C-alpha positions as CSV (number, residue, x, y, z in Angstrom):
1,M,-73.9,60.0,97.0
2,I,-77.4,60.6,95.7
3,D,-80.3,59.8,98.1
4,D,-83.5,61.6,99.0
5,E,-83.3,60.7,102.7
6,A,-81.1,62.9,104.7
7,V,-80.5,60.3,107.4
8,V,-79.2,57.9,104.8
9,L,-76.9,60.5,103.4
10,E,-75.5,61.5,106.8
11,S,-75.1,57.9,107.9
12,C,-73.2,56.9,104.8
13,K,-71.0,60.0,105.0
14,K,-70.1,59.3,108.5
15,I,-69.0,55.7,107.7
16,L,-67.2,56.5,104.5
17,S,-65.5,59.6,105.9
18,S,-64.2,57.6,108.9
19,E,-62.5,55.3,106.3
20,G,-60.8,58.3,104.7
21,F,-63.1,58.8,101.7
22,G,-64.2,62.3,100.5
23,V,-68.0,62.3,100.2
24,A,-70.3,64.7,98.4
25,L,-74.0,64.4,99.3
26,V,-76.9,65.4,97.0
27,P,-80.6,64.7,97.5
28,T,-81.8,64.7,93.9
29,V,-80.9,63.6,90.5
30,D,-80.9,67.2,89.2
31,D,-78.5,68.2,92.0
32,A,-76.2,65.3,91.1
33,L,-76.2,66.3,87.4
34,A,-75.3,69.9,88.3
35,L,-72.5,68.7,90.6
36,L,-71.2,66.3,88.0
37,E,-70.8,69.3,85.6
38,Q,-68.4,70.9,88.2
39,E,-66.5,68.0,89.7
40,R,-65.1,64.6,88.8
41,F,-65.9,61.6,91.0
42,A,-64.3,58.1,91.4
43,L,-67.6,56.4,92.3
44,L,-71.3,57.2,92.6
45,L,-73.6,55.7,95.2
46,I,-77.2,56.0,93.8
47,D,-80.5,55.3,95.4
48,I,-83.0,53.8,93.0
49,K,-86.3,55.0,94.5
50,M,-86.5,58.8,94.7
51,P,-89.3,61.3,93.9
52,K,-89.4,63.1,90.6
53,R,-86.4,61.5,88.9
54,D,-85.0,58.1,90.1
55,G,-81.6,56.6,90.1
56,L,-82.3,54.7,86.8
57,S,-82.9,58.0,85.0
58,L,-79.6,59.3,86.3
59,M,-77.9,56.2,85.0
60,D,-79.6,56.8,81.6
61,V,-78.2,60.3,81.4
62,L,-74.7,59.2,82.4
63,R,-74.9,56.5,79.7
64,E,-76.0,59.1,77.1
65,R,-73.1,61.3,78.1
66,R,-70.8,58.3,77.9
67,E,-69.6,58.8,81.4
68,K,-67.3,56.1,82.7
69,I,-68.0,56.5,86.4
70,P,-68.4,53.3,88.5
71,I,-71.9,53.1,90.1
72,V,-73.1,51.3,93.2
73,V,-76.9,51.1,93.2
74,M,-78.7,51.1,96.6
75,S,-82.3,50.6,97.6
76,G,-84.2,50.3,100.9
77,Y,-86.9,48.3,99.1
């Protein structure tokens, strides 16, 4: 899960973990890209509005890399 708000990350982790899902939390697009180099994920939950690089820029990079990871886009706006 990629979101710049810690409360959102922790809330979603609590809910998803209680349903048996493993959850990795990262606050920035750059952190997400670094983690994606090390691990494989079944799904990405991406916030659209983030400082510096937004969720759309992450999706652009994943498309360029031809990654086939399902994505759920979120926004508080």
